[in-house]
Each structure stands twice: as C-alpha cells, then as structure tokens.
C-alpha positions in Angstrom: 0.1 -0.2 33.1 -2.2 2.2 34.8 -5.9 2.2 34.0 -7.8 5.5 33.7 -11.5 5.7 34.8 -13.8 8.3 33.4 -15.0 10.9 35.9 -18.7 10.9 36.8 -20.6 13.5 34.9 -24.1 14.9 34.9 -26.2 13.7 32.0 -29.8 14.4 30.9 -31.1 11.4 33.0 -28.9 11.6 36.0 -25.2 11.1 36.7 -23.1 8.6 34.7 -20.2 6.7 36.2 -18.2 3.6 35.8 -17.6 0.7 38.3 -15.1 -2.1 38.0 -16.2 -5.6 39.0 -14.0 -8.6 38.3 -11.7 -6.6 36.1 -14.6 -5.5 33.9 -15.7 -1.9 33.7 -19.5 -1.3 33.7 -21.1 2.0 32.7 -23.8 3.0 35.1 -26.4 5.8 35.5 -27.9 6.8 38.8 -31.2 8.3 37.8 -32.4 11.8 38.6 -35.3 10.2 40.5 -32.8 8.2 42.7 -30.7 11.4 43.3 -33.8 13.3 44.3 -34.7 10.5 46.8 -31.2 10.7 48.2 -31.3 14.5 48.4 -34.5 14.2 50.5 -32.7 11.8 52.9 -29.9 14.3 53.3 -31.9 17.5 53.3 -30.9 20.7 51.7 -30.7 22.0 48.1 -27.6 20.3 46.7 -27.3 19.8 43.0 -27.2 16.3 41.5 -23.4 16.1 41.4 -23.1 17.2 45.1 -25.6 14.5 46.0 -23.7 11.9 43.9 -20.5 12.8 45.7 -22.2 12.7 49.2 -23.5 9.2 48.5 -20.8 7.9 46.1 -19.8 4.9 48.2 -23.4 3.8 48.6 -24.2 4.3 45.0 -21.1 2.4 43.9 -21.9 -0.4 46.3 -25.4 -0.8 44.9 -24.0 -0.7 41.3 -21.5 -3.5 42.1 -24.1 -5.7 43.7 -26.3 -5.3 40.6 -23.5 -6.2 38.3 -22.7 -9.3 40.4 -26.4 -10.2 40.4 -26.3 -10.1 36.5 -28.7 -7.2 36.0 -28.5 -6.2 32.4 -28.6 -2.9 30.6 -26.2 -0.4 29.1 -25.9 1.8 31.0 -26.9 -0.1 34.2 -29.6 2.2 35.6 -29.9 2.7 39.3 -33.4 3.9 40.2 -34.8 5.2 43.5 -36.1 1.7 44.5 -32.5 0.5 45.0 -32.0 3.1 47.8 -35.1 2.5 49.9 
C-alpha cells in the first residue's frame, strides 16, 4: 500500500505542508514571517513557494524536531524564531 502526501501549498498565513514522524503525519505551516526571514538570508525576490522549495530540507528538519519535542498545535506553526 502506497501512502500519498499532500503537496505543499501557499495559504493565507504562509505555506502548509505535512511531515511524517514515527508513522504519524503532522500538518505544519511555515509562517510568512519565517519565509520572509529565509528570503532575506538567500537574497532576491523569490515568492513564498520558491523560498519554501529552496529551504525545504531545513524547514522539514525543524518541523520534525518540533514534533519529536512534543510541540502542540494544529497546524504546527514554524515562526521566524526557529530559523535564527
């Protein structure tokens, strides 16, 4: 049986995505504030989805660590402070 994951998408507050930790899917949101911070690190004028894609591995790593640490919230919101 193959599992399908929803594709990341731009939402009103940022970009939503799903991570899997310990066979459990967790809905996450990387905030516009966090994406703007990452855009400043990269430089340029990329849109939020381009920034998400450029930093996708780092964003997913942070999300997984927060899930393992037991941070609550649905969706789990990743703010700029997690990327400093």
